[in-house]
C-alpha positions in Angstrom: 107.4 246.9 234.8 108.1 250.5 235.6 109.3 253.1 233.1 113.0 253.8 233.0 113.6 257.5 233.2 117.2 258.5 232.3 118.6 261.4 234.3 121.7 262.7 232.4 123.9 265.4 233.9 125.5 267.8 231.4 127.1 271.1 231.7 125.6 272.4 228.5 124.2 270.6 225.4 121.8 268.6 227.6 118.9 268.7 225.2 121.1 267.5 222.3 122.6 264.7 224.4 119.1 263.6 225.5 117.9 263.6 221.9 121.0 261.4 221.0 120.3 258.9 223.8 116.6 258.5 222.9 117.6 257.9 219.3 119.4 254.7 220.5 116.3 252.9 221.9 113.2 252.0 220.0 110.1 253.9 221.0 111.9 256.2 223.4 111.2 259.9 223.6 112.0 263.2 225.3 108.9 263.9 227.4 109.8 267.3 228.9 112.4 270.0 228.7 112.4 272.5 231.6 114.2 275.8 230.9 115.3 278.6 233.2 112.7 281.3 233.4 115.3 284.0 234.0 119.0 284.8 233.8 121.0 283.1 236.6 124.7 283.0 237.5 124.9 279.6 235.7 123.1 280.6 232.5 120.8 282.8 230.5 117.0 282.7 230.4 115.9 279.7 228.5 118.9 277.6 229.5 118.0 273.9 229.7 117.7 272.8 233.3 116.1 269.3 233.0 115.3 267.0 230.2 113.1 264.0 231.0 113.2 260.9 228.7 111.3 257.7 228.6 113.1 254.6 227.2 111.3 251.6 228.8 108.0 250.2 227.8 108.0 246.6 229.0 110.1 243.5 228.6 110.1 243.6 224.8 111.7 247.0 224.9 114.5 245.7 227.1 115.0 242.8 224.7 115.1 245.2 221.8 117.5 247.5 223.6 119.9 244.5 224.1 119.6 243.6 220.4 120.4 247.2 219.5 123.3 247.4 221.9 124.8 244.1 220.5 124.3 245.5 217.0 126.5 248.5 217.8 129.3 246.5 219.4 132.5 245.8 217.5 135.3 243.3 218.3 137.2 246.2 219.9 134.5 246.7 222.5 135.7 244.8 225.6 132.4 245.1 227.5 128.9 246.5 227.3 126.5 248.0 229.8 122.9 249.1 229.9 122.1 251.7 232.6 118.5 251.7 233.8 117.2 254.7 235.7 114.3 253.4 237.8 111.6 255.2 239.8 110.0 253.0 242.4 109.6 249.3 242.4 113.3 248.6 242.0 113.4 245.0 243.3 110.5 244.0 241.1 112.0 245.8 238.1 115.3 244.0 238.7 113.7 240.6 238.8 111.8 241.2 235.6 114.9 242.6 233.9 116.9 239.6 234.9 114.3 237.2 233.5 114.3 239.1 230.2 118.1 239.1 229.9 118.2 235.3 230.7 115.6 234.6 228.0 117.4 236.7 225.4 118.9 234.5 222.6 122.3 236.1 223.1 122.4 235.1 226.8 125.3 232.8 227.6 125.6 232.9 231.4 125.1 235.0 234.5 128.2 236.4 236.1 126.8 237.4 239.5 125.6 240.6 241.1 126.8 243.1 243.8 123.7 242.8 245.9 122.7 246.4 245.2 121.2 245.9 241.8 124.2 245.6 239.4 124.1 242.3 237.5 126.8 240.9 235.3 126.2 238.6 232.4 127.9 237.3 229.3 126.2 237.7 226.0 127.1 236.3 222.5 127.6 238.8 219.7 126.4 238.2 216.2 129.9 237.0 215.2 129.8 234.3 217.9 132.3 236.0 220.3 131.3 236.6 223.9 131.1 240.0 225.6 130.6 240.9 229.2 127.3 242.8 229.8 126.4 244.8 232.9 122.8 245.7 233.7 123.2 248.7 236.1 120.0 250.1 237.6 120.0 253.5 239.2 117.0 254.4 241.4 
């Protein structure tokens, strides 16, 4: 399966935000930070322009990400979502992700898809309650 590369858009604090997001997923990392080489109208020299992160490393990582997401949810959370930023091979990645989600022990049922990649599911939390789960690929 292809790597998922998050592309987060921030007006300031992008590097801190990326570091926070990669802290949420096992074995994820910030790969590259591109900074402005000179002062520009939108910022000073050294301003962060792009932060590249890697958070996918195969089906086990998606399984682990779902476990981690479910661990963070509380009863107040009415729904959950995992956004996957994909580069190339999107149809194959979606099929593989769907298979991983359906094999996850928390999987209850599939809820359909929009035909453009978004897939809805219902998962069971640790307390036995069910929560809607959306897998939303962006490519």
